N, C-alpha and C positions, 0 to 999 in steps of 0.2 A: 325609471333611470337609474344608470349601472351604476354598481359599487367604483369606491375608490381608498380601496384598505391600504393601509401606511406599507411605508417597503419592508419594516422589518415584519408583518405579518405574514409574509410569503417564506413558505417551509419548503416546497419541494420543487427543484426546478428539470424541466422537460426541455431536453437538446434533439436537434433533428439535426438533419443535413440537406435535407435538399427541398422545396418547394412544397412538393406533392406532401412529402411527410407533413411540412406545417401545416396545411391545410387541414388532413386528416386529424392534427392534434386542434387545431382552434376548432373543428366539428365536434370534438369528445367533452367542450368544457360544458358545464351546465350555467354559468352564469360568466360572461364576460364581463371584464371591469377596464374604466377606466385607464387610459395612457398614466405612468406618474412623469413628474416632472424629468427632465432628461439631465443626465451627468454629463458635463462635457467631457469627462475622461473616459468616455463609454463608447465605445464605439458598436457595439452591440443594439438590437430593436428588440423589444420583447412584445408579448402579446401576454397577456394578464386573464385570469379569471379563477373558476373553482370550480373544483373536481368532488363529489362526494366531503365536501365540507373545508378541505386541502386548499387555500388559497396556494392558485400555481404557476412560475412563470414556464413562460415557453419561448425560447430562442432557437434561430436556427441561422447555420456556418454561412457567410457569406457567399454570395452567389460563385460557382466556382473554384471552390476555397473548399474541398472536401480531403480528409484524412486524419490522422493522429493528432498533427502538431497544430493545423488550423483548431480540431473539436478542443485541443487543449488549451489553448489561449481564449476561444469563446467561453469555455466552460470556466476559468480562472477567474475574467473578467466579472461571470454571472454573480461567482459566490463574492466579490471584492462589491458591487454593486449590493448584491440584497445577500447581506451577513446573516441570516439567519436560516440559511437551507441549510437543513442537515443532511439527506439524500434526496439523490436525483433519477431520471431515466433517459436511457439513450435510447428511443424510439426511431424506427425506422424499417427499411428494406436491406434484406441481405442474399447471398448465393446458398442457397440451401445444398447440403452433401445427402443426397439419397443412399442406404445402404440396407441389408439384411434385417439391421438391427433397429434401423429408424424409417419408416415410411414415412419419409417427406415429400408433402406436395406442394407445387405451387398456391401459393394463398395460404399455407400454414404458417403460426406462428412457433420462430423458436427463444428461449427466454435461456438467460445465464444463469449456472447455478453451480456450483463448485462440484467436481468429479473430477477423483482418485486425484494427481498431484496437481492440480490445476481451481482456480477460483473461482472457475466461470469462464476470465478469458483469457485467450494466451495469446502473444505477441509472436507470430509465428517466423517472422522475418528479423530478430532480433537476437542478436548472438554477435560468435565471430567464425573465422575461418579459421580453419586448423591444418595439421598435414592429415590430418584422418577423415575431414571433411568440415560440412558446417557444425558450429556445436550451439545451442539457443540457450542462452541465461536470461538470469534475471522471472522472476514473479509477480505477479499481478495480484493485488490485494481483490479478495471475493467482497460481493455486495454488502451493505451493510445488514448487520445481524434481523433488522426490521424488515428489509424485505425480502430476505431469507424466509422470515416467518410469513409472510405472506403470498408468496410462493408454496408454501407449506398447507396454507388455509386454502388459497385459490383453488389446487390439486383434489384439495378432499371433496371442498364443493363440486368438484365436476366429477368425482365418483360418485358421491351423491346423486345426481342430474343436477343439481341447484346453480350451475353456471351460468351466466349472466351476458357471454360471451358474446349471442347471437342478438341480443337485445342492445348491445352496445353498437353492433356493425351495423342494424337495422338502420340507426340513427343517421347514417352515412351514405347508405345505399340511395337515399331518395337525390342524391349529386348523380347525374349520369355517369361522369369518369368513374365512379370509382364503384361502380355495379361489378359485380363478376360476369356478366354476359359482355361487357364488354372486354371484357381481357383476354377473349381464345381461349383453343383447346391447351393441355395442360400434355403435352409430350415431354419425355425422358430418352433422351437419345446414349447409344451406349459411350460410356466414357472416351471409348480411342477413336471414334468418330467426330470429324470433324466436319464443322458448316460450311455449304456448298456453297457461299455466297449470299446477297440479299440480304432486305432488311427482316426478311420470314425465313422461314422455314421450306416454303414452299417446293424446292427446289432438290431437299435434303431426304435420302430413303427412307421410305416408311419399314424396310427390310432391319432398315439397323436401327430400330427404336425398341425399347423396352419394354416389354410385356409385365403389364402390375393388375393386380387384383383391384375390381374397381369398388372405391365405398359405396358405402348403402345410398349418399347423398352426395351428389354434387358441391352443394352448398356446403356440405362441413368444414368444417376447420379445425384442426388438430393442433395442439400446442405440442412441443416438445422442450424438455430440459435438460441441459448438459451444457458441454463448451461452446464457445463461441471462437474460431479463429479471427483475429486481427492484424491489418499488415497496411503498409503505404502503397502497396497496389491491386488494381484488378486482375481478382482472381477469373481468367476464361477457360481455363484448359483440363478438362474432366479428368486427365490420367493425374497431371498434378495434384489437381484434389484429391482425387482416393489416396494420392501417395503421402500426401502429408495428412490427413485424415487418419491412417494404419500409422506412422509415424508419432501421433498426435496422442494415440489412443481413442481417435473416435471425435473427429468433429462434428460438427450438426449442422454447423453455418461459417461462411465467409462473409467479412464486411472491413470497411476500412477508419474506424474514426474510436472505437470502445478504448484500445488498449491508450490512446492520450488522455483517456480521464480517469482509467481507475484508480489511481492513488492521490488526485488530486482531489476528485468530484465524485467519492463516493457513488456507485450508483446500481441499477439493476439495465442489463441491456437487453432487450426486445426486437426481434427482425422477423417482417413478416418477407415470406419468401418469394422473391419475384422471379427468381431462374434458377437453373442447377450449376452457376458455377462454370460453365465450358465454351465451348465458342460460340454454343447455340444462345446466347443471351442477346436479350432484348428487352425493349420498357413497355413490352405490352401488358405485364400484371403489375407495375410498380404501382401504380394509382390504389388496386384492390390490395396487395398486399401492405402498401401502407396506413389502408385502413385497418386491413385485421391486428398489425400491432399496433395502433393507435387503443382498439378498443381495448385489446387485452390489457396496458398499460393502467386504462380504464377502470379494468376488473382487479387488478394489483392494488391502484387507488382505493376502491369502494371497501375492502375488507380490512384496512389498515384506519385505526380509532383516530379520528381529527385532535388537532390539538385544544385544547379547553384554558383560557387564560384564568380559572379559580382551580381550587384542587378541592381535596377528599382525604382523610385524617393518615399521617406517618407510620409506617410499620418497614420491620426493618427489611433486607432484603430475600422473605422466607417462603415467596411465592404466592403470597398473599395481598390480598389489597386492600386498601383501610382510609382514613381521611388523612387531611393533613393543613397547615394553616398557610398563610399567604398564598403565592402561584405557581406551588411544585406539586407535579404529579406524583406520585413515588412508584417508582420502577420496580419491576419483579425480575427476580433471579432465582434459579433453581440449583440442585447440587445433586450430581450421576451419582447414580450407586456406589462408586468405585472413589468417592470422593471427593471429586476433580469440582472446579467449580463452572458452571456452563449459566450462560444469561438464555431465558426464557424470552418470550416474548417479548422486547422492550416496548415500554409504555413511557407516557411523555414523559420529562423530568421538570418543562415548562421552558417559555423564549424560545420554543424549536430543539429543545437539547432531549435524545434520546439514548438511555442510559446503555451505553458499550464501548469496548476498549476505543473505539473511531472515534466517537462524539469523545471522549476523555482527551483522547491522543490532540484532537482538534482545537479544544477549548485551552489545552496544554497551549500548544503553538503558537494560539491566539492572542496568550496571556488574557485569558479572560477571568481573572478571578471570580468573578459569580456566576460563571457557568460551572467551574472548577468545583466551590462550594456548594452548586446545585446537584452535583452529579453524585460528589462525596456526601452528603444528606438522604439523596436518596437509595443510598445501601446503608443505612448508618451500622448495620450489626460488621459487614466487614466490604471493604471497596478492592479485594483481593480477583473476584471474579472481572472488574476495569480492568487490571493491571494484564491482560495478555497482551504477545506480544504483534503488533500491526505495522502493515508497508506502509512508509512513508516517505515523501522525496521530498518535500520541500528543503531550502538548505540557508537555516539562519546563520548570524553574524558566526557564532565558533565555528562554525562547521565551513563555514565560505573561508574563513581565515585559515584553517588548518589543509584544508583543499588546497589551495593557493600556493601555502608554501611550499605542499609535495607537490604540486603539479599534478594533481589527481582530477581525471575529466568526467570522472562518476562514482557516485558510491550509490548504493541501495542499500536501505536499513531495513528490521523490521522486527520495530522495539516497540518501549513499552512508556505510558504517560511519564514513566520517572526518568526516564533516560532525554525522553521531549524535554524535560524542566530543566538538566544541565547542559542543555544546547546554544542557549539563550544566557548572558551574564545580568540581562534587566533585572530590576529589583521586583517586579511582578510574578518572572519567571524565578525568582530567588523564594519567594513567599510560596507561590504555590508546590514548590519542591517541599519547605515546610508542613501546608498543608497538608500533603498526599503523604506525607512522613509520620506525623501525626495522626493521621486514620490505620495505620497500619503497625498489626502485629512487630515485635522485634524481628521475629522470623524472618519477614516478608522484607525486608526495605532493600534487598538486594534483589528484584528479581535479573533472570537473564534475558538480554537480547541479543540482536542477530544481523549482524553488520559484513558485506563482502570487502572485510579487509583484506586479505590476503591478493585477490585480483586487483583491487586499487591499488594497493601499496607497489607488487610488484609491474606494473603499466603503467606507473607514475611518472612523473618526467624527472625527477631526483635519481630513481632506478636506472634509469639510461639503459634500459633491453634489460640487466639483471635480477635476479628474483633475491628480493629482500625479505622477504618471510617464508618457509617453509609451508609447503602447500599444506592441507586440512589430510590428515589420514583417512578422515573419518567419508572424505569425497564430499563434503558438504561444501554446496555455494556460497552460504552463511556462516560465518563462525560466531561462538558465544562471544559475549560482552557484557561483565556486570555493571552497574550503572556506575559505582565508582570508577573502575578502569574506564570507561568512557568520559569521567569528567577529567581526570587526569590526564587525559588525553587530550582533550581538549583545553587542555590546559583552565578548566574554569573554578580560581583557587577558592571561592565562595562556597560554592555549592561542594567543593574538595571536603573546605570543614563542615561543611551543615552535615553531611552524610558522616564523616567520623563522629560528629557527635553524636548522632542515632544510631550510631552503633553498626555501620558496614562495617563487612571482612575484607578490613586491608592489606589483609594477604594471602586473597584469594587465589588459589591455581585453577581456576574450573574453567581450563580452556583446551585448545587442542594444543599448543604450544606451554602449558604449563607457567606462563607469566602473570607475576603479581601486578596489580595497579602502577607498582612503583618501576619495574620492569618495562612495562610499556611503554610510563611515560618518558623516562629516560631514552627510548630510543625509538619511538612514534612519536613524539609530539612536536608542535612547531617551534620555532627557537623563538620565544616573546620576551615582554618583561616577565610573567605569570610562572614562566615554565618553572623558574628553577625556584620560586618561591611554591610552586605545588610539590616539587621535592622535598621542600624543607618541610611542609606543611605533612607530607608523608609518613615523614622520619619523627616527626616532633609524635604524631599522632600512634606509631608503635609499628610500622612497619620495618620488618627484618632484611637488611641489608644482604644481605649472606645465603637467601634463598637463591637454587638453583634452576633452570628452568628444563625442558627435556633437551636440550644439547646440553646442560649443565653449565650454562651461562648463569653470571651473577648480577644484578643492576649494574654495577661497577663495569663489567665485560662490555655490559650493551651500553654506557655512555662514552668508555672510551672510544668504542667502535664506531660511535655517531658523531665522536669528535666534539661532546658536548663536555667545556670542559668544566664550566660552573655548576655543573650537576655533578660530575666526578669528585668535585674540591667537596661537594657536600655529601655525599655516601665517604670520603675520607675522612672528613671530621665527624661523620657518626659510626667511624668502626668498619667500614666496609674490608673485607679481608682482599690483600694484594696478592696473594700466595695459592687462594682457591685452585685450584685446576677444574679448568672446564671437562665434558667426555673426551673432547681432543688433542687433552693433554695441555691445552695453554692456559698460562695465569696471566692475573690482572696485570702485571710490570712488566710480562713480554709485550702486552700488548701496548704499553706504552710508551716500550722502545722502540716498536716499529712501525705505529700508525706516527701520521705527518697530523699538523693543525692543531696538538694539544698547545695547551697556554705551557708557557714556563714553571708557573705556579705547580699547576700539576704534576707537573711532571717531576720537581724540586720535593715536593710531598712523597711521592710514590718512589724515589730514589733514596729520600731520607730514611723512609719506610724501613725500607729493603735494608741500609746500610745498615740500623738496627737492630735487624732479625739476624744480618748476620754477624755482628760482635754479639751478641746475645747468646748464637750456637757456638760459636767458638770459645766463649768462653765456659762454655760446661766443661764439667770433667767429669769421662766416662771409665 
């Protein structure tokens, strides 16, 4: 009789796009489980089972619905139903990109792995059209650390002749449709030579076939590791395939779903090669390629230790194993020779958690206090290795409010768990912020995150086509932002208080514009009930009102320019200078004379201060 584990016992999500991929995945299960009671709000249908001790959820996209957006929707619902999934696999077929560097053949497998500037997957059709051509924008997350560690282990096993890929593949070869001999010949044509019509290449000229060195065994499946290109359209042109591969530094495979997953469903992408992404594309190799990919996915899972409910004794994050109490298994970390924290192979922390920056950010975003505490406990010496910036794409309440006020359509963030903690004003989020700060030395309480703030503000609705922020001279698409700056900008008054009390640098100018949290808050915050309170809190906490940014503007210049009268009044009461010139020679009182929309009270105070100065200087005798 098959088992029926509880919903929270499933820790691996396996997503596929086509029925043939689903069938291959199901054949890889060591054990099939009974279906769980269906959630009326969940439109997905799941296949449940176990592989190498891992309880696995397999889900296929709805028939006829392929691409990044359907994949993202299915993955989001899967994570909502199975809340303890901590990493996933996107497994299926793709179009290979053969080259002199990568001898990719039909039936081979491509696995996403960080290479050059990409994290393993690049969305090649995401960007903007400019006068100089198409400009790609945005970054996608790399696979979780545990899966990259599994890749390293599998590759080492390959080199030592210990790969079990052929063993796993043989399990599915008993089904005729998945046998290699059913796939037909492996033929590669010149990139510029188009298909001559018909369901096969019988009409295509053999003279236009590429000559390739035969492999020792036709049954050999080679696994390649590198960048996978994802987009919302089928790639079936050899010249375009090669051009995009060249532009992106060497692509191994094209597919259509992975880019929709990498932010919200951290996963490893595994693709069996069923065609060469050219006009000769057909379905002959799809079944065998789906089986190859599924076998490779099983190989990856087989080298990852399964989660245990009990644990062994605790140690600090020093790279050694020990024992503990309760149900927490301690995670290891190591330090590079340069002294920089770098996570080693993540081991389970308990309840489906792996100690990694991604896991910590996810636990913070879900306001999972117990999960955060487990991750902190797993690194009792220092949690700094877990505070590396990672890509985030969720939009909690404060970010939605801020985006709505400015009319911002998209916002990319590569931030730390502390940044995530200030993006929501709930009690749980604030308690998590306190927990993280208590676990950190004072020198590490304000780590940098990166946000594409220049692009977001200069393309927002309120900008009206005008540039609000100067471009990043460093050419960066993402701009540096401290935790306190982010909390002030979002108007999270409670988080500002907590960070101030913890000793965050309230006058930090560590960014491309040399703006302080006070300046950012006066210039870019949404106009809410909390915004003036944040200004007052920063000033009471020691924010210097007369510091100048890279253009010589003070916080008062910026508040007046944005017509933030209430903030300007707080600054004036705190002693902000009205006659300190910016680098264009303009003083705050001159702003007040020319800008419309300021309150009468602000103008009156500035006029009174100006009159007082005039009287003072006229009374001087030289």
